[in-house]
Steps between C-alpha positions, in 0.01 A plus 500: 500500500844370406779743408803389299804725467626452143869564569705186437620337179614156614343412834125513574366844588403581862128510571271555799132537585334819614293486816131600453560858615783542246288344225224750570746791489648384169150469353425856614829628356437362152129583486444710190859462383614337177566129553627262234486122547846449345689813408822549307788576734854612422719194426759579764702309755398584853157609623229515230165513683277350765255238372167495686295179486187373672325170548172477310306487826701775673238694706718813499515521119293787349249407232628574150870509593731264303622206703859579397653843438822692561598798713816708469593427139464865398731614780798268465741778406600347166350593165551293186328512166235229458442278325815304422459243224324189628435655839201409713387862472390437142237256631335729754314746279382834637584585860348775709749768604579502871579804710871441581482696827206296631654176376829580675318587824309172489826314434666663800202401714524138381871508581410584861281188519809292418679608819602191698411272207774593251870565565579859599777510238251413224253756634775763483568421134130528413467821703792655311345396169166658588667824607730529197399753233413353158796485266431532129606249238841602357496650153671314216798736522529461878467123479780488242734692730409268788565191290839633391598568861389150598723348234799643681427321826278198423608170355310247292528121517771342287330294229773470238664189643524202265331285766201735542189488282254753647136405443309828463125472450287779346345753738143382567368731770138441399518133604646578843256787555187295431302481822520120537881513486573840653344444842676172581854535363786729600843620388659158558236333282570759231877457522472121462224539237298247699136545605445318830213715634670488841692831524814287465773520763869417440584158637144394583488230231815339640409552866782752546320834528712807582535577871554875467460780250859552395691412185678196640184333629281566195775404253555171687128425496474574127806281438312212662234551231767482228598867456873543420755784553663440159364437151597154380264369233154625406361721774259781574680811626379642833588774746433520874473783750404505868298733720728423797315317771163505323475368145667390175444596136595336167524618137529299173684601183318510164621561143648842412646529853157569652449400864155442649365423845176410678404691811356242738134434422489822298610553141802406294686790342822587319535836678669613820364720780554811287305358207813438290532194279763271655718455194732686266772503766266537798527173696341364820823598673472864401124560479280657768392202711449663842458359766678191359832676541735199527588356159604135526612436142407314183399134497405229252200268505509178297207431271235297677582635846182481707415718800216479751 
């Protein structure tokens, strides 16, 4: 059995194989429990779930069990209101309700199998997520207060220069959340509006991939692809944040000041980690984007920029 930790937005997710004894224990743990082959998960930055997969001829795989399912999605500590318009959740149909306590226990057990195979710092983030109590979606009134407070401290990109013609495409989440696109394209693909089916990495097309996960390195790599720090001409408008030492994440601006993002191989969404629409004064700089806590700034991608 192969386990993938769905935790990153830009870089490929960590994965590892269970030894036969661990595979047998996992099979025993989920026996009789609700299992969905592809379940809706909260569209949040940070840990979302473990994805369990098996080879068709895997001798440890129980008869009747899907060859791909998720563990831990009901215990991620973040609650949003599904579905968002165009979300992948609208394609899944009915899902069997899981027992959150059992799901969380199974997720903690899978986390133990990652010891020595995944960075301790990443394991700590996932552990904290699994132990955090669920937080409800803010009410409309609460969200309005939060947006107003954000306006006092967050800035938006300057787009009123005579030399800047922002190119803002309509929000088309349904396209990015179709299975053939969703699984193979990430936040950088979404920001550039370019489907490469490679989980695109800044600088890879030009042979100048980032050397570390910090603003300076990722910005330089994106610049090699054509991304600019100032808007001069017709450009897409992007934003970048970093999970220091571990990953990067990009957003793209749409009409009506709406920002959207794609979470690694998972879904595209226009909401932050609290389920709030990123717009109306709430920007990538001020939204809940934990653990991507270093905001690098706003950037501009020329039309036709390709990423791989």
